[in-house]
C-alpha positions as CSV (number, residue, x, y, z in Angstrom):
1,M,32.9,-11.9,-17.3
2,M,31.7,-15.4,-18.1
3,S,32.4,-18.4,-16.0
4,D,33.9,-21.5,-17.4
5,R,30.6,-23.3,-17.0
6,V,27.9,-23.9,-19.7
7,N,26.7,-20.9,-21.6
8,H,23.1,-21.6,-22.4
9,F,23.0,-18.7,-24.9
10,Q,25.7,-20.6,-26.9
11,T,24.8,-24.2,-26.3
12,V,21.0,-24.1,-26.9
13,P,20.4,-20.7,-28.6
14,N,16.9,-21.7,-29.9
15,L,15.7,-22.7,-26.4
16,T,17.2,-19.6,-24.9
17,K,15.6,-17.4,-27.5
18,A,12.3,-19.0,-26.7
19,L,12.8,-18.3,-23.0
20,I,13.7,-14.7,-23.8
21,D,10.6,-14.3,-26.0
22,A,8.4,-15.7,-23.2
23,S,10.1,-13.4,-20.7
24,M,9.5,-10.4,-22.9
25,A,5.9,-11.4,-23.4
26,S,5.6,-11.6,-19.6
27,Y,6.6,-7.9,-19.3
28,K,3.7,-7.0,-21.7
29,T,0.9,-8.4,-19.5
30,S,-1.5,-6.5,-17.2
31,I,0.8,-7.1,-14.2
32,D,2.2,-3.8,-13.0
33,G,5.9,-3.4,-13.8
34,L,6.9,-2.7,-10.2
35,I,5.0,-5.8,-9.0
36,K,6.8,-7.8,-11.7
37,S,10.1,-6.4,-10.4
38,L,9.2,-7.4,-6.8
39,I,8.4,-11.0,-8.1
40,D,11.8,-11.2,-9.9
41,I,13.7,-9.9,-6.8
42,R,12.0,-12.1,-4.3
43,A,12.3,-15.3,-6.3
44,S,16.0,-14.5,-7.0
45,Q,16.6,-13.9,-3.3
46,L,14.9,-17.2,-2.4
47,N,16.9,-19.1,-5.0
48,N,20.2,-17.3,-4.1
49,C,20.7,-16.2,-7.7
50,A,23.2,-13.4,-7.4
51,F,23.2,-12.6,-11.2
52,C,19.4,-12.3,-11.4
53,L,19.1,-10.5,-8.1
54,D,21.6,-7.9,-9.1
55,M,19.9,-7.5,-12.5
56,H,16.4,-7.1,-11.2
57,I,17.3,-4.7,-8.5
58,K,18.9,-2.5,-11.1
59,Q,15.8,-2.8,-13.4
60,A,13.5,-1.9,-10.5
61,K,15.6,1.1,-9.7
62,I,15.5,2.3,-13.3
63,K,11.7,1.8,-13.2
64,G,11.5,4.2,-10.2
65,E,11.4,1.7,-7.3
66,G,12.6,3.2,-4.1
67,E,15.8,2.0,-2.4
68,L,14.2,1.4,1.0
69,R,11.5,-0.8,-0.6
70,L,14.2,-2.7,-2.4
71,H,15.9,-3.4,1.0
72,H,12.5,-4.4,2.4
73,V,11.7,-7.1,-0.2
74,A,13.3,-9.7,2.0
75,I,11.1,-8.7,5.0
76,W,8.0,-7.8,3.0
77,R,5.6,-9.4,5.5
78,E,6.7,-7.1,8.3
79,S,7.3,-4.0,6.2
80,P,4.7,-1.3,6.0
81,L,6.1,-0.2,2.6
82,F,4.1,-2.8,0.6
83,N,0.3,-2.7,-0.1
84,A,-2.0,-5.7,0.2
85,K,-1.8,-6.4,-3.6
86,E,2.0,-6.4,-3.6
87,K,2.0,-8.6,-0.5
88,A,-0.3,-11.1,-2.2
89,A,2.0,-11.2,-5.2
90,L,5.0,-11.8,-3.0
91,A,3.2,-14.5,-1.0
92,L,2.4,-16.3,-4.3
93,T,6.0,-15.9,-5.4
94,E,7.3,-17.6,-2.3
95,A,4.7,-20.4,-2.5
96,L,5.4,-21.1,-6.2
97,T,9.2,-20.8,-5.7
98,H,9.3,-23.2,-2.7
99,I,6.2,-25.2,-3.3
100,P,5.0,-26.6,0.0
101,A,4.2,-30.3,0.3
102,I,0.5,-29.4,0.5
103,G,0.7,-27.4,-2.7
104,I,-0.9,-23.9,-2.8
105,S,-3.4,-23.6,0.0
106,D,-7.0,-22.5,-0.5
107,E,-6.2,-19.6,1.9
108,L,-3.3,-18.3,-0.2
109,Y,-5.4,-18.8,-3.4
110,R,-8.3,-16.8,-1.9
111,S,-6.0,-14.0,-0.7
112,T,-4.5,-13.8,-4.2
113,K,-7.9,-13.8,-5.8
114,E,-8.9,-10.8,-3.6
115,H,-6.4,-8.7,-5.5
116,F,-6.0,-10.3,-8.9
117,S,-8.3,-11.6,-11.7
118,D,-8.0,-15.1,-13.1
119,V,-6.1,-13.7,-16.1
120,E,-3.7,-11.8,-13.7
121,I,-3.2,-14.9,-11.6
122,S,-2.2,-16.8,-14.7
123,E,0.1,-14.0,-15.7
124,L,1.6,-14.0,-12.2
125,T,2.1,-17.7,-12.4
126,Y,4.0,-17.4,-15.7
127,A,6.1,-14.5,-14.4
128,I,7.0,-16.5,-11.3
129,G,7.8,-19.6,-13.3
130,L,9.9,-17.8,-15.7
131,I,12.1,-16.0,-13.1
132,N,12.5,-19.4,-11.3
133,F,13.7,-20.9,-14.6
134,W,16.1,-18.1,-15.3
135,N,17.5,-18.4,-11.7
136,R,18.2,-22.0,-12.2
137,M,20.0,-21.4,-15.5
138,Q,22.1,-18.6,-14.1
139,I,22.9,-20.5,-10.9
140,L,24.3,-23.4,-13.0
141,A,26.2,-21.0,-15.3
142,Q,27.5,-18.9,-12.4
143,M,27.5,-15.7,-14.4
144,E,29.0,-12.8,-12.5
145,P,26.6,-10.2,-11.1
146,G,26.7,-7.1,-13.2
147,S,28.7,-8.7,-16.0
148,Q,25.9,-8.0,-18.5
149,D,24.8,-4.6,-17.4
150,A,25.8,-2.8,-20.6
151,A,24.0,-5.5,-22.7
152,F,20.8,-5.1,-20.7
153,G,20.9,-1.3,-20.4
154,L,21.4,-1.4,-16.6
155,T,24.4,1.0,-16.4
156,K,21.9,3.8,-15.9
157,A,20.8,2.4,-12.5
158,V,22.0,4.9,-9.9
159,F,22.1,4.2,-6.2
160,N,22.8,6.7,-3.5
């Protein structure tokens, strides 16, 4: 179901297609698909984007992500279920989603650099930026969570 708000797919199809193309390219980088899912989920949680959170949890489940880990994304710092590389990606996601007044600290950059190459850090930055942009578009549009499951192939996500 669509809301009565702006539909970016209809109003600016060329810009939306460009964003889709960039998002698809982001999935073809060297960043592990499950880490990309964690990024999408965490940014969507922080931005309170129900449509994107629903979508990316289903995508992660289809990719093989465990349900308990999906529940632990919100508490990733305390959770023993994420490795150091995943935690570095989640920390960068939080910092680039809610950019602190001081910017990205040298400490955060160094800890990210311990786990990711310069190319991977650039790829992470694009992935984080893209999900944040999508979150903002969907929050304005107020698309109903799950309303596009069939179009995105998400009906095969099974939860116990």
